[in-house]
Biopython code that builds the backbone (N, CA, C, O; Angstrom):
import numpy as np
from Bio.PDB.StructureBuilder import StructureBuilder

atoms = [
    (1, "UNK", "N", (-47.669, 17.982, 7.007)),
    (1, "UNK", "CA", (-46.588, 17.121, 7.385)),
    (1, "UNK", "C", (-45.257, 17.618, 6.848)),
    (1, "UNK", "O", (-44.256, 17.596, 7.564)),
    (2, "UNK", "N", (-45.228, 18.073, 5.573)),
    (2, "UNK", "CA", (-43.990, 18.563, 4.978)),
    (2, "UNK", "C", (-43.551, 19.852, 5.673)),
    (2, "UNK", "O", (-42.358, 20.049, 5.902)),
    (3, "UNK", "N", (-44.494, 20.727, 6.009)),
    (3, "UNK", "CA", (-44.089, 21.979, 6.682)),
    (3, "UNK", "C", (-43.483, 21.702, 8.057)),
    (3, "UNK", "O", (-42.537, 22.379, 8.462)),
    (4, "UNK", "N", (-44.009, 20.728, 8.768)),
    (4, "UNK", "CA", (-43.454, 20.380, 10.069)),
    (4, "UNK", "C", (-42.015, 19.831, 9.887)),
    (4, "UNK", "O", (-41.112, 20.169, 10.653)),
    (5, "UNK", "N", (-41.833, 19.010, 8.894)),
    (5, "UNK", "CA", (-40.508, 18.454, 8.602)),
    (5, "UNK", "C", (-39.523, 19.594, 8.276)),
    (5, "UNK", "O", (-38.375, 19.567, 8.719)),
    (6, "UNK", "N", (-39.960, 20.554, 7.530)),
    (6, "UNK", "CA", (-39.089, 21.688, 7.177)),
    (6, "UNK", "C", (-38.717, 22.479, 8.430)),
    (6, "UNK", "O", (-37.573, 22.912, 8.572)),
    (7, "UNK", "N", (-39.687, 22.672, 9.352)),
    (7, "UNK", "CA", (-39.393, 23.378, 10.590)),
    (7, "UNK", "C", (-38.370, 22.637, 11.446)),
    (7, "UNK", "O", (-37.495, 23.250, 12.057)),
    (8, "UNK", "N", (-38.494, 21.317, 11.479)),
    (8, "UNK", "CA", (-37.541, 20.487, 12.255)),
    (8, "UNK", "C", (-36.173, 20.593, 11.628)),
    (8, "UNK", "O", (-35.180, 20.758, 12.336)),
    (9, "UNK", "N", (-36.099, 20.500, 10.314)),
    (9, "UNK", "CA", (-34.801, 20.612, 9.606)),
    (9, "UNK", "C", (-34.187, 21.994, 9.853)),
    (9, "UNK", "O", (-32.987, 22.115, 10.101)),
    (10, "UNK", "N", (-35.019, 23.027, 9.782)),
    (10, "UNK", "CA", (-34.539, 24.383, 10.018)),
    (10, "UNK", "C", (-34.016, 24.504, 11.466)),
    (10, "UNK", "O", (-33.012, 25.173, 11.711)),
    (11, "UNK", "N", (-34.697, 23.859, 12.409)),
    (11, "UNK", "CA", (-34.253, 23.897, 13.796)),
    (11, "UNK", "C", (-32.915, 23.205, 13.966)),
    (11, "UNK", "O", (-32.060, 23.673, 14.718)),
    (12, "UNK", "N", (-32.730, 22.094, 13.273)),
    (12, "UNK", "CA", (-31.477, 21.356, 13.340)),
    (12, "UNK", "C", (-30.336, 22.226, 12.769)),
    (12, "UNK", "O", (-29.242, 22.287, 13.330)),
    (13, "UNK", "N", (-30.617, 22.867, 11.683)),
    (13, "UNK", "CA", (-29.600, 23.718, 11.063)),
    (13, "UNK", "C", (-29.251, 24.878, 11.977)),
    (13, "UNK", "O", (-28.076, 25.219, 12.109)),
    (14, "UNK", "N", (-30.230, 25.489, 12.606)),
    (14, "UNK", "CA", (-29.984, 26.615, 13.530)),
    (14, "UNK", "C", (-29.167, 26.136, 14.734)),
    (14, "UNK", "O", (-28.277, 26.852, 15.193)),
    (15, "UNK", "N", (-29.452, 24.952, 15.246)),
    (15, "UNK", "CA", (-28.715, 24.401, 16.363)),
    (15, "UNK", "C", (-27.251, 24.164, 15.999)),
    (15, "UNK", "O", (-26.352, 24.461, 16.786)),
    (16, "UNK", "N", (-27.019, 23.630, 14.807)),
    (16, "UNK", "CA", (-25.666, 23.409, 14.347)),
    (16, "UNK", "C", (-24.905, 24.722, 14.191)),
    (16, "UNK", "O", (-23.725, 24.812, 14.533)),
    (17, "UNK", "N", (-25.593, 25.738, 13.670)),
    (17, "UNK", "CA", (-24.923, 27.041, 13.489)),
    (17, "UNK", "C", (-24.607, 27.650, 14.852)),
    (17, "UNK", "O", (-23.559, 28.275, 15.019)),
    (18, "UNK", "N", (-25.499, 27.475, 15.829)),
    (18, "UNK", "CA", (-25.257, 28.018, 17.154)),
    (18, "UNK", "C", (-24.047, 27.315, 17.773)),
    (18, "UNK", "O", (-23.241, 27.965, 18.439)),
    (19, "UNK", "N", (-23.903, 26.010, 17.568)),
    (19, "UNK", "CA", (-22.773, 25.282, 18.108)),
    (19, "UNK", "C", (-21.481, 25.774, 17.451)),
    (19, "UNK", "O", (-20.457, 25.918, 18.119)),
    (20, "UNK", "N", (-21.530, 26.029, 16.150)),
    (20, "UNK", "CA", (-20.347, 26.524, 15.450)),
    (20, "UNK", "C", (-19.925, 27.898, 15.980)),
    (20, "UNK", "O", (-18.739, 28.169, 16.169)),
    (21, "UNK", "N", (-20.926, 28.758, 16.214)),
    (21, "UNK", "CA", (-20.626, 30.071, 16.774)),
    (21, "UNK", "C", (-20.059, 29.965, 18.171)),
    (21, "UNK", "O", (-19.133, 30.701, 18.514)),
    (22, "UNK", "N", (-20.578, 29.087, 18.971)),
    (22, "UNK", "CA", (-20.043, 28.860, 20.332)),
    (22, "UNK", "C", (-18.593, 28.435, 20.273)),
    (22, "UNK", "O", (-17.783, 28.900, 21.075)),
    (23, "UNK", "N", (-18.248, 27.567, 19.347)),
    (23, "UNK", "CA", (-16.849, 27.122, 19.182)),
    (23, "UNK", "C", (-15.961, 28.284, 18.799)),
    (23, "UNK", "O", (-14.840, 28.402, 19.292)),
    (24, "UNK", "N", (-16.450, 29.140, 17.925)),
    (24, "UNK", "CA", (-15.652, 30.317, 17.527)),
    (24, "UNK", "C", (-15.462, 31.272, 18.694)),
    (24, "UNK", "O", (-14.407, 31.895, 18.809)),
    (25, "UNK", "N", (-16.459, 31.401, 19.560)),
    (25, "UNK", "CA", (-16.332, 32.267, 20.722)),
    (25, "UNK", "C", (-15.312, 31.761, 21.710)),
    (25, "UNK", "O", (-14.670, 32.556, 22.397)),
    (26, "UNK", "N", (-15.146, 30.449, 21.799)),
    (26, "UNK", "CA", (-14.141, 29.913, 22.710)),
    (26, "UNK", "C", (-12.741, 30.308, 22.258)),
    (26, "UNK", "O", (-11.893, 30.614, 23.096)),
    (27, "UNK", "N", (-12.487, 30.309, 20.999)),
    (27, "UNK", "CA", (-11.198, 30.744, 20.496)),
    (27, "UNK", "C", (-10.976, 32.206, 20.864)),
    (27, "UNK", "O", (-9.894, 32.577, 21.320)),
    (28, "UNK", "N", (-11.984, 33.024, 20.670)),
    (28, "UNK", "CA", (-11.880, 34.446, 20.988)),
    (28, "UNK", "C", (-11.647, 34.601, 22.497)),
    (28, "UNK", "O", (-10.866, 35.450, 22.927)),
    (29, "UNK", "N", (-12.320, 33.788, 23.277)),
    (29, "UNK", "CA", (-12.112, 33.829, 24.744)),
    (29, "UNK", "C", (-10.703, 33.431, 25.091)),
    (29, "UNK", "O", (-10.089, 34.052, 25.957)),
    (30, "UNK", "N", (-10.162, 32.404, 24.438)),
    (30, "UNK", "CA", (-8.795, 31.990, 24.661)),
    (30, "UNK", "C", (-7.816, 33.103, 24.303)),
    (30, "UNK", "O", (-6.852, 33.343, 25.030)),
    (31, "UNK", "N", (-8.060, 33.774, 23.200)),
    (31, "UNK", "CA", (-7.213, 34.897, 22.836)),
    (31, "UNK", "C", (-7.226, 35.984, 23.880)),
    (31, "UNK", "O", (-6.191, 36.570, 24.201)),
    (32, "UNK", "N", (-8.432, 36.256, 24.421)),
    (32, "UNK", "CA", (-8.541, 37.304, 25.449)),
    (32, "UNK", "C", (-7.769, 36.897, 26.690)),
    (32, "UNK", "O", (-7.098, 37.738, 27.288)),
    (33, "UNK", "N", (-7.837, 35.660, 27.091)),
    (33, "UNK", "CA", (-7.098, 35.195, 28.259)),
    (33, "UNK", "C", (-5.592, 35.329, 28.017)),
    (33, "UNK", "O", (-4.856, 35.737, 28.915)),
    (34, "UNK", "N", (-5.138, 34.992, 26.829)),
    (34, "UNK", "CA", (-3.720, 35.129, 26.504)),
    (34, "UNK", "C", (-3.252, 36.589, 26.610)),
    (34, "UNK", "O", (-2.175, 36.880, 27.130)),
    (35, "UNK", "N", (-4.065, 37.459, 26.120)),
    (35, "UNK", "CA", (-3.750, 38.909, 26.175)),
    (35, "UNK", "C", (-3.637, 39.355, 27.640)),
    (35, "UNK", "O", (-2.704, 40.071, 28.003)),
    (36, "UNK", "N", (-4.587, 38.931, 28.473)),
    (36, "UNK", "CA", (-4.583, 39.323, 29.868)),
    (36, "UNK", "C", (-3.398, 38.720, 30.609)),
    (36, "UNK", "O", (-2.817, 39.362, 31.484)),
    (37, "UNK", "N", (-3.034, 37.473, 30.258)),
    (37, "UNK", "CA", (-1.839, 36.853, 30.888)),
    (37, "UNK", "C", (-0.588, 37.580, 30.523)),
    (37, "UNK", "O", (0.263, 37.819, 31.379)),
    (38, "UNK", "N", (-0.449, 37.946, 29.247)),
    (38, "UNK", "CA", (0.725, 38.687, 28.806)),
    (38, "UNK", "C", (0.805, 40.040, 29.499)),
    (38, "UNK", "O", (1.890, 40.486, 29.872)),
    (39, "UNK", "N", (-0.322, 40.684, 29.668)),
    (39, "UNK", "CA", (-0.371, 41.978, 30.334)),
    (39, "UNK", "C", (0.070, 41.828, 31.801)),
    (39, "UNK", "O", (0.815, 42.667, 32.307)),
    (40, "UNK", "N", (-0.378, 40.785, 32.473)),
    (40, "UNK", "CA", (0.001, 40.558, 33.845)),
    (40, "UNK", "C", (1.507, 40.315, 33.957)),
    (40, "UNK", "O", (2.157, 40.853, 34.854)),
    (41, "UNK", "N", (2.057, 39.515, 33.060)),
    (41, "UNK", "CA", (3.489, 39.239, 33.075)),
    (41, "UNK", "C", (4.294, 40.521, 32.799)),
    (41, "UNK", "O", (5.365, 40.724, 33.370)),
    (42, "UNK", "N", (3.771, 41.370, 31.927)),
    (42, "UNK", "CA", (4.400, 42.628, 31.651)),
    (42, "UNK", "C", (4.389, 43.528, 32.916)),
    (42, "UNK", "O", (5.355, 44.235, 33.205)),
    (43, "UNK", "N", (3.272, 43.472, 33.645)),
    (43, "UNK", "CA", (3.166, 44.244, 34.890)),
    (43, "UNK", "C", (4.183, 43.761, 35.916)),
    (43, "UNK", "O", (4.777, 44.573, 36.626)),
    (44, "UNK", "N", (4.390, 42.448, 36.003)),
    (44, "UNK", "CA", (5.378, 41.922, 36.927)),
    (44, "UNK", "C", (6.802, 42.411, 36.584)),
    (44, "UNK", "O", (7.592, 42.739, 37.470)),
    (45, "UNK", "N", (7.098, 42.448, 35.297)),
    (45, "UNK", "CA", (8.421, 42.909, 34.867)),
    (45, "UNK", "C", (8.621, 44.420, 35.057)),
    (45, "UNK", "O", (9.711, 44.864, 35.417)),
    (46, "UNK", "N", (7.582, 45.192, 34.817)),
    (46, "UNK", "CA", (7.774, 46.651, 34.835)),
    (46, "UNK", "C", (7.465, 47.312, 36.161)),
    (46, "UNK", "O", (7.784, 48.487, 36.345)),
    (47, "UNK", "N", (6.848, 46.590, 37.100)),
    (47, "UNK", "CA", (6.475, 47.218, 38.383)),
    (47, "UNK", "C", (7.648, 47.756, 39.187)),
    (47, "UNK", "O", (7.551, 48.867, 39.710)),
    (48, "UNK", "N", (8.767, 47.015, 39.315)),
    (48, "UNK", "CA", (9.855, 47.573, 40.150)),
    (48, "UNK", "C", (10.350, 48.960, 39.693)),
    (48, "UNK", "O", (10.589, 49.844, 40.516)),
    (49, "UNK", "N", (10.495, 49.129, 38.408)),
    (49, "UNK", "CA", (10.936, 50.436, 37.887)),
    (49, "UNK", "C", (9.888, 51.510, 38.164)),
    (49, "UNK", "O", (10.220, 52.625, 38.568)),
    (50, "UNK", "N", (8.632, 51.166, 37.945)),
    (50, "UNK", "CA", (7.539, 52.125, 38.181)),
    (50, "UNK", "C", (7.413, 52.458, 39.658)),
    (50, "UNK", "O", (7.185, 53.614, 40.015)),
    (51, "UNK", "N", (7.560, 51.458, 40.522)),
    (51, "UNK", "CA", (7.515, 51.656, 41.969)),
    (51, "UNK", "C", (8.629, 52.574, 42.445)),
    (51, "UNK", "O", (8.432, 53.381, 43.354)),
    (52, "UNK", "N", (9.814, 52.448, 41.822)),
    (52, "UNK", "CA", (10.936, 53.298, 42.170)),
    (52, "UNK", "C", (10.615, 54.775, 41.911)),
    (52, "UNK", "O", (11.061, 55.652, 42.651)),
    (53, "UNK", "N", (9.843, 55.038, 40.862)),
    (53, "UNK", "CA", (9.457, 56.404, 40.535)),
    (53, "UNK", "C", (8.287, 56.892, 41.373)),
    (53, "UNK", "O", (8.196, 58.080, 41.683)),
    (54, "UNK", "N", (7.372, 55.965, 41.750)),
    (54, "UNK", "CA", (6.175, 56.315, 42.478)),
    (54, "UNK", "C", (5.892, 55.255, 43.547)),
    (54, "UNK", "O", (5.116, 54.336, 43.287)),
    (55, "UNK", "N", (6.488, 55.345, 44.733)),
    (55, "UNK", "CA", (6.320, 54.327, 45.792)),
    (55, "UNK", "C", (4.891, 54.204, 46.286)),
    (55, "UNK", "O", (4.576, 53.219, 46.955)),
    (56, "UNK", "N", (4.042, 55.115, 46.004)),
    (56, "UNK", "CA", (2.639, 55.051, 46.485)),
    (56, "UNK", "C", (1.765, 54.191, 45.562)),
    (56, "UNK", "O", (0.628, 53.858, 45.895)),
    (57, "UNK", "N", (2.307, 53.849, 44.428)),
    (57, "UNK", "CA", (1.541, 53.045, 43.454)),
    (57, "UNK", "C", (1.526, 51.595, 43.859)),
    (57, "UNK", "O", (2.578, 50.972, 43.995)),
    (58, "UNK", "N", (0.353, 51.057, 44.051)),
    (58, "UNK", "CA", (0.251, 49.631, 44.385)),
    (58, "UNK", "C", (0.384, 48.796, 43.136)),
    (58, "UNK", "O", (0.195, 49.281, 42.021)),
    (59, "UNK", "N", (0.717, 47.511, 43.339)),
    (59, "UNK", "CA", (0.828, 46.644, 42.192)),
    (59, "UNK", "C", (-0.536, 46.476, 41.520)),
    (59, "UNK", "O", (-0.605, 46.385, 40.294)),
    (60, "UNK", "N", (-1.608, 46.435, 42.289)),
    (60, "UNK", "CA", (-2.955, 46.302, 41.704)),
    (60, "UNK", "C", (-3.252, 47.483, 40.803)),
    (60, "UNK", "O", (-3.790, 47.302, 39.711)),
    (61, "UNK", "N", (-2.917, 48.687, 41.234)),
    (61, "UNK", "CA", (-3.152, 49.873, 40.385)),
    (61, "UNK", "C", (-2.310, 49.827, 39.118)),
    (61, "UNK", "O", (-2.775, 50.136, 38.021)),
    (62, "UNK", "N", (-1.065, 49.432, 39.307)),
    (62, "UNK", "CA", (-0.179, 49.322, 38.127)),
    (62, "UNK", "C", (-0.680, 48.276, 37.157)),
    (62, "UNK", "O", (-0.725, 48.513, 35.950)),
    (63, "UNK", "N", (-1.056, 47.126, 37.671)),
    (63, "UNK", "CA", (-1.508, 46.016, 36.842)),
    (63, "UNK", "C", (-2.835, 46.372, 36.152)),
    (63, "UNK", "O", (-2.990, 46.097, 34.962)),
    (64, "UNK", "N", (-3.771, 46.960, 36.852)),
    (64, "UNK", "CA", (-5.070, 47.281, 36.236)),
    (64, "UNK", "C", (-4.905, 48.299, 35.129)),
    (64, "UNK", "O", (-5.631, 48.252, 34.135)),
    (65, "UNK", "N", (-3.982, 49.203, 35.276)),
    (65, "UNK", "CA", (-3.707, 50.171, 34.186)),
    (65, "UNK", "C", (-3.210, 49.492, 32.954)),
    (65, "UNK", "O", (-3.597, 49.873, 31.850)),
    (66, "UNK", "N", (-2.357, 48.489, 33.094)),
    (66, "UNK", "CA", (-1.838, 47.766, 31.945)),
    (66, "UNK", "C", (-2.911, 46.884, 31.319)),
    (66, "UNK", "O", (-2.968, 46.762, 30.095)),
    (67, "UNK", "N", (-3.760, 46.269, 32.134)),
    (67, "UNK", "CA", (-4.804, 45.414, 31.576)),
    (67, "UNK", "C", (-5.781, 46.228, 30.779)),
    (67, "UNK", "O", (-6.235, 45.782, 29.726)),
    (68, "UNK", "N", (-6.124, 47.425, 31.251)),
    (68, "UNK", "CA", (-7.036, 48.305, 30.516)),
    (68, "UNK", "C", (-6.425, 48.727, 29.180)),
    (68, "UNK", "O", (-7.119, 48.814, 28.167)),
    (69, "UNK", "N", (-5.095, 48.993, 29.193)),
    (69, "UNK", "CA", (-4.415, 49.339, 27.969)),
    (69, "UNK", "C", (-4.420, 48.178, 26.999)),
    (69, "UNK", "O", (-4.623, 48.384, 25.802)),
    (70, "UNK", "N", (-4.204, 46.961, 27.476)),
    (70, "UNK", "CA", (-4.187, 45.774, 26.611)),
    (70, "UNK", "C", (-5.530, 45.549, 26.030)),
    (70, "UNK", "O", (-5.614, 45.155, 24.866)),
    (71, "UNK", "N", (-6.610, 45.771, 26.758)),
    (71, "UNK", "CA", (-7.966, 45.575, 26.212)),
    (71, "UNK", "C", (-8.277, 46.624, 25.172)),
    (71, "UNK", "O", (-9.044, 46.344, 24.251)),
    (72, "UNK", "N", (-7.721, 47.818, 25.270)),
    (72, "UNK", "CA", (-8.026, 48.865, 24.342)),
    (72, "UNK", "C", (-7.256, 48.699, 23.024)),
    (72, "UNK", "O", (-7.670, 49.240, 21.999)),
    (73, "UNK", "N", (-6.149, 47.962, 23.041)),
    (73, "UNK", "CA", (-5.357, 47.758, 21.838)),
    (73, "UNK", "C", (-6.098, 46.820, 20.879)),
    (73, "UNK", "O", (-6.693, 45.836, 21.318)),
    (74, "UNK", "N", (-6.066, 47.112, 19.591)),
    (74, "UNK", "CA", (-6.714, 46.176, 18.634)),
    (74, "UNK", "C", (-5.945, 44.862, 18.617)),
    (74, "UNK", "O", (-4.730, 44.818, 18.807)),
    (75, "UNK", "N", (-6.696, 43.803, 18.383)),
    (75, "UNK", "CA", (-6.072, 42.467, 18.332)),
    (75, "UNK", "C", (-5.416, 42.225, 16.991)),
    (75, "UNK", "O", (-5.895, 42.662, 15.945)),
    (76, "UNK", "N", (-4.302, 41.513, 17.056)),
    (76, "UNK", "CA", (-3.614, 41.128, 15.818)),
    (76, "UNK", "C", (-4.135, 39.759, 15.417)),
    (76, "UNK", "O", (-4.349, 38.899, 16.272)),
    (77, "UNK", "N", (-4.335, 39.557, 14.160)),
    (77, "UNK", "CA", (-4.726, 38.245, 13.608)),
    (77, "UNK", "C", (-3.508, 37.634, 12.989)),
    (77, "UNK", "O", (-2.831, 38.258, 12.172)),
    (78, "UNK", "N", (-3.221, 36.391, 13.384)),
    (78, "UNK", "CA", (-2.058, 35.669, 12.821)),
    (78, "UNK", "C", (-2.423, 34.917, 11.604)),
    (78, "UNK", "O", (-1.571, 34.259, 11.006)),
]
sb = StructureBuilder()
sb.init_structure("model")
sb.init_model(0)
sb.init_chain("A")
sb.init_seg("    ")
for serial, (resi, resn, name, xyz) in enumerate(atoms, 1):
    if name == "N":
        sb.init_residue(resn, " ", resi, " ")
    sb.init_atom(name, np.array(xyz, "f"), 0.0, 1.0, " ", f" {name:<3s}", serial, name[0])
structure = sb.get_structure()
């Protein structure tokens, strides 16, 4: 009986830890979305100048290059 109770308690603790990790991942996900949004806004600002130099460059190509660069940069912790 005691061993079953210990297993149940251990299961409860594991469930709580999993919920805590899931909450932490949401913050990380939010940070990633913010990075991608900033990259997109940067692409909007910089595309006209880049297009003037290379008219064959589509906005999608320009934007995807910036998003890949943003993902490769290490994240700053505040």
